[in-house]
N, C-alpha and C positions, 0 to 999 in steps of 0.2 A: 207775687202781686204786681211787680213792676211791669210785667208783660200784659196785664189786663188792658192797658191803653191801646194796644194794637191786636187784641183778640187772642192772646196767649193764655188766658186764664179767666175764671169767673170767681168773684169774691167769695161767694158761699162755698164753692168747691174747695177753695184754698183753706178756708176756716175749718170746714168739716173734716178735711183730711188732716190738718194740723192737730185737731183734737184727738185723733187716733194714734198719734206718735208719742212714744215715751221719750222724754228728754234725755239726750245723750245716747240713745239706742239707735245705731245706724240700721239695724235690721228692721226695726219698726218703721223707720223713715222709708226704707225701700218698699216694705210691704204696703204701707199706707198709700204712697203715691202710685205704686203699681196697680193697686185695686181701683183707685180713682181713674187712672189712665185706661184700664181695661173697660170700665163701665162707660166712660165717655166715648171711647173708640167704638164700642159696640153700638151705642146709640147713633153715632155718626154713620156707621156702615148701614144700619137699618134705614136711616134717612136717605142715604144714597140709593139703596135698593128699592125704595118706594117712591123715588122721583122728587126728592127734596134736596137739590144740590147745594143751596146756600146753607141750610142747616147742617148738611154733611161737611161742607168746607169748614164751617166754624167749629164743629165738634172735632174734626181731625186736627185742626190747629191746636186746640187746647190739649187734646190727648198727646200730641207730639211733645208738647212742653212738659206735661206731667210724666211721661215716660223718661224724658231727659232728667227731670228732677229725681226720679226714683233711683237712677244709677249714679248720682252725683258723688256720693260718699263711698263708692265701691272700688275706687281706683287705687287700691293698695299695690304693693309690689310682691307677688304677682297680682294681677287684676282679678277681682272676684268674677267667677264665671257667670253670675247673674247679670253682669254688665252687658254681655253680648246680646241677650234677649231684649233687654230694655232699650239699648241703643238702636238695635235694628228696628224695633217697633217704632221708636221715635222718628227715625228717618222715613219709614214706610208711611206713617200717618202724615208726616209733613208733605211727602210727595203726593199722597192722595189729595190733600188740601190744595197743593200747588196746581194740580190739574184742573181744579174747579174755579180758579181765578180767571178773570177776563181783563187783559189777555193772560193766557196761561203762564205761570212761573215755570221756566224751563230748567230742569236739572241738566247740568253740563259737566263735562270732564275736560280739564285743562291740562294739556301736555306738559309734563314735568319730569325731566331726567329719567327717561325710559319708562315712566308710568304716567299716572294722571292724578290731579287734585280734584276733589269733588266740589261742586258749587252750584249756584242758582243764578240764572239770568232773569232779571226783571225788566220788562218792556213797558213803556207808557201806552203804546198802542201797537197795531200791526202794520203801520205804514213803512217801517224800515228807515224812517227818517233819523239821521244822526243827531244825537242830543248830548248835552253835557252828561258825563258819566262818573259815577262813584264806584270805585272798587273798595270793598270793605271786608274786614276779617276781625275775629275776636282775638282772645289772648290765651291766658294760662289754662282756662277751663271752659270756655264757651264753644258753641257749635255754629256751623254755617246756618243751620236751621234757626237757631236762636236769633241770628241777626235780623230775621224778618221782623221781630218785635222791637229791635233796638236800633232801627235805622233804615232798613231796606224798603219796607212799605212806605215809610214817611218820604223817602226819596222819590218813589214812583208818584205819589200824590202831588209832588212838586215838579214833575216833568223831567226827572232824571232817569236815565238808564242806570241800573244798579247791577253790579256783578259781585255777589257774595261768595266766599269760598273758605275752605279749610286748608291750611298749610300743614307741613310736617310738624308733628308734636300736637296737632289739634285733632279732634275726634275721628274724622273720616280716615285720613292717612294713617293715623296711629292705630286705630281699631282694626283696619283691614290689612295693613302692610307693615305695621311696626315702625313707621317713620317717625322719628323723634325730632324735637326742636333743634334748630340750628341758629347760631347767632347772626350769620351773614344773610339776613333776610332779603337783601337785594337780589340774591340768587333764587328766591322764591317769587318775589314780585315781578322780576323781569319777565319770566315766562307768562305770568298772568297778564301783564300789559301787552305782550305779544299776542296773546289770545284775544284780548279785548279789541285790539286794533284791527282784527280781522272781522269784527262784527259790524254789520251795516248800521245798527242802532247807536253806535259809539262815534262821537266826534273826537277824533284822535288828538286834536289840539286842546281838548277840554276834559282830560281825565284826572280826577282827584282820587286820593287814597285816604281812607279812614281806618284807624286801628283802635280797638277798644281794649281797656284793661291792660294786660301785658302788651297788647298790640300798640299801646301808647308809647312803647319803646321800639317794638319791631318795625312799625310803619316809618317812624323817622329814621331809623337805621337804614331802611331800604331807600328812602328819599334822598339820603346823603349821597347815594351812588347811582340811583335810577332817576335821571334828569328829564325823562319824558313826562313826569307828573306835573300837572298844572297847579295843584294845590294839595295841601296835607292837613288832616285833622287828627289830633291825638285826644282820645276820649277815655281816660285823661292822660296827661303827659307823664312820662317816666324818663329819667335821665340815666339812672344807673341801678340795675338790679343788684349789683354787688353790695350796695349799701345795706340791703336787707340781710345779706349773708353775714356781714361783719359787725353789725351794730350791737349785737348781744354777746360778743366775744371780747374779752379784755385784750388790750394791746393795740399798737398802732396798726394801720391798715396793711402795710407791707408784711408785718409779722403774722397777722391773722390770715392773709392770703396764702402765705407760705405754709401755715399749718393746715389750712383747708385742702391744699393741693398735695400735701405730703403723702407718701406711701402708707404711713402709719402714724396715728396720733390717738391712742386709746383714751387719754384724758379728755380730748375734745369730743371724741365719739360719745363718751359718757355724758358730757354736758348737753349735747344735742338730744340724746335720748331722754334726759331729764326734762328738757324743754317740751318735748313731745308728750311726755307723761303728764305734765302739769298744765298744758295749754292746748285746748281742743282745736283751736284754729291752726296752731303750729303743727299739730299732729296731722290734720287733714292736708295742710300745705306740703309737708314733707313727704307724706305718702303719695299724694298726687304728683308732686314734683319728681320723685324717683321714677314714676311711671312715664311721665311725658318727656323726661330727659334721658331715659334709658339707662339709669344707673342703679346701683344696688344698696347704697347707704345714704343716710341723711347728710353726712359730710360730703359725699361725692355730689349730691344734689346742690348743696350750698356752694361747692366749688364751681359747678357748672354755671351758676348764676353770675359768677364773676366775669364771664365772657360776654354777658349781655349788658353793654354799656355804650353810651354816647360820649364818653370822655375821650381825651387824647385827640381833640379836634374833629371828631366825627360829626357832632351836631353842627359845627360851623360850616360844614360842606353842603348843608341843605340849601337849595337855591329857591325853591318855590314858596309862594305865600303859605304861611303855616298858622293854624289855629291851635293853641294849646289850652285845653280845658282843665280846670282845677276845682277840686271839691274841698270845701272848707273843713270837713270832718273826715278826710281821707284816712282810712284805718291802716293802710299799707304803705303808701308812698307820700305821706304828707311833706310838703315842701319841694318835692321833686318837679312838679310842673313849673314852678317858678325857676328852679335851676335850669331846666331845659330852655325855657323862654329866655333867660339871661344869656345863654350861650349861643342862641340863634343869631345869625347875621343876615338872614333873609327877611323880607317883609313878614311881620309877625304880629299876632294878637293873643293876649292872655285873657281868657274868659272865665271868671270866677262864679261858682255856684254855691249857694249858702243853705244852711239848715233852715233858715226862715222861709225859704222857697220850697222846702221839702226836698232839696237837691244836694244836701251836704255830704252824702255818702259817695264813695268812689263810683264813677260811672252813672251817678244820679238816678238810681233805680226808683226813687220815690217821685220823680218828676220827669218822666220820659217825654211827655208832650212838650213841656217847657224846654227841656234840653235839646230835643231835635229841632224845635222851631228855631232856636238860636243858632244851632250848627248850620242848618240849611239856609237860614237868612245870611249867615256869613259867606257861605258858598255862593249864594245868589249874587251877593255884592262884591265878590272877589273879581278883580279886573281880569284875572286869568280865565275865569269861567263865564264871564258876563258878555262875551262877544255877541253881537247881534241883539235883536230885540228881546226884551224880557218876555214878550208874548210867546216866544218859541217854547216856553216851558209850561204853557197852559193847555 
């Protein structure tokens, strides 16, 4: 429902699909969303074939999001084979919609360590005029296609060139080449900035970076070492993923870390299995986490999280103006945006979102228009991006 604001769903379609899902049954979740996606995609194709491009574009956008939803809970280790079909259909529908925008949203391949990262280039117009630019990516479980609804289109509306992409561990590179997450995200962002700087629509002195969800740690990690960035947005901020791994395990942090990284710890393995058996969110997170980190056990996934941190002086190395967003009811990283903000030594802003605004959940899915208005207003007003007349973004 959060993607309704930018064309990624329709209310009645979401409700009717939800009514066909049996609570706790991931198969019925997949089947329900796949059926809706197939129906909407079929209508979009018929609209395209009969000369109705706007209707086709809108339908393909919704179908893309519904296909994405259908495979969301299939990422066990190994990944469910139904995932391939749904993911490929999601991308195909999005690319069909992208071709129907004016100007066209262009699929791109960003050179990266002997291969490429998939992404999309959003242009304000076809003039080739350099403009302030936002590079954006998601986090633990989002897709480059999904960023259309969570910031990319909003940026184009405000006169920004936007480059959205999937990095290693995210759906495109993971699905096609098995590239898993890496903590040194600066080695991902560096090639993306290189690519952006070669585009005529990009003002190289005004490139900002936005990371959503787990991207709220990956993006600041990159900014600590990639100093070509003019501004940084964490939506929402994360300071240390390791805190998630250690908080439910007795003992001080050093001892818990040693146990997580040990060659063998049957007692801890049993504890993690019990957590998965009794907590549906933990079960999904562990299964998906093993998939995206390329490991075989819940304990190995929890150990991998320890390497994703801005502790030990990393946050203090960020130099560009930084916006840290914070959700009052954050269900995963409550308190961490404040931690990140406290450790920053660069120009910084902490922006809090509340339940009263419908924006209390992490990444504010209940209030996308409000959230993106505040984020882009901050970018507009950032001294690093506001060179020249404000009218150059109209």
